[in-house]
C-alpha positions, 0 to 999 in steps of 0.5 A: 755745283754751288753758285755765288750769291750777289755781293752785299753793299759796302766798300768794294773798290778794292775787292778784286785785290783783297784776300777773300777772307778779309771780306768776312773778317770785316763784318761785325768785328766790333760787335763780336769783340764786345760780345766776347768781352761781356762774357766771364773769362771762364765762359769765354774760354769754354766757348773758344772753339765754337766760332762761326769764323771757323765755318766761313773759311771751310765753305769759302775754301771749298768754292769751285773758283780761285777768284776772291770775289766769287769765293766770297759770294759762294760762301754767302750763298752757302751761309749768309742767305740760307742761315740769315736773310732768307730765314728772316724773310720766310719767318716774317712773311709766313707769320702773316700768311704772305708768300714771298719771292726773291726774283733776283735769286732765280736760279737761271739768273744766278747761274748766269751771273756766276759766270760773269767776270769780276769787272762786270760785278764791281767797277769803280767801287760800285757793286752790281755794276752790270745790273745797274747799267742795264736798268739806267733807262728804266729807273731814275739814278737817285733810285738806282744808285742810292745807298743800300737800305735793309729792313733794319729793326730800330733796336738802338732807338728802342733801347733809348726810348720805349725799352729804356726802362727794361734795359736798365732793369737788365743791368740792375736785376736780371736772370741773365746776369744772375747766371754768372756767365757775364761780367755785370760791370761791363754789361752795365757800362755798355748799357750806360754808354748806349743810352747816353748815345756814346756807343751803339751796343744795341746788337750785343744788348739785344742778344742779352735782353732776349736771353734774359726773356728766354730764361724768364719764360723757361723758368716760369714754365718750370715753376708752373709745372712744379706747382701743378705736379705738387698739387 
């Protein structure tokens, strides 16, 4: 039987009373909407059936519990951890020949935590409540109760700094926009809003930026191969 993963930080004060699906619908909702708006209508329509929102409920409805919080955590351990967080840690650590271990994912600890009542996991809006109570005499409170800080790449700052010129080129002349898949006017508006500090479109723009670089790499290899074959 699968077991829940630890809950991620956020506004958890009403988590026990909220339908578990809402815990997922709130995540990156704005970023997903902006990404869909950047697509041309025909492309967006063609991708309509390919949505991770269809995958999450399937995992989450198959959980061996009726508790909303535990169901959300079950889906986390089936999707978020193996498909995102742990994958990134593994790739980054292996790139520098570093063997990484996540002690809080020890299977015995996870199995024990999975059986805890929700009131021991979240209380007064504080996640990992019992875990933190157990460490109060070992860690200063400003460390134990500080806001969660992830290892976030400063893409938003890069696009307003060292990558500002490259981002401008993306909106003016790029392989990604030349495909016709995207609304070029909308993309340029997002670039302008981001670089002026009006909105943070870094997530969507980074994905488009990476697609453009991938196309350049693939087409460059193809052109090189055609030239070699022609000789």
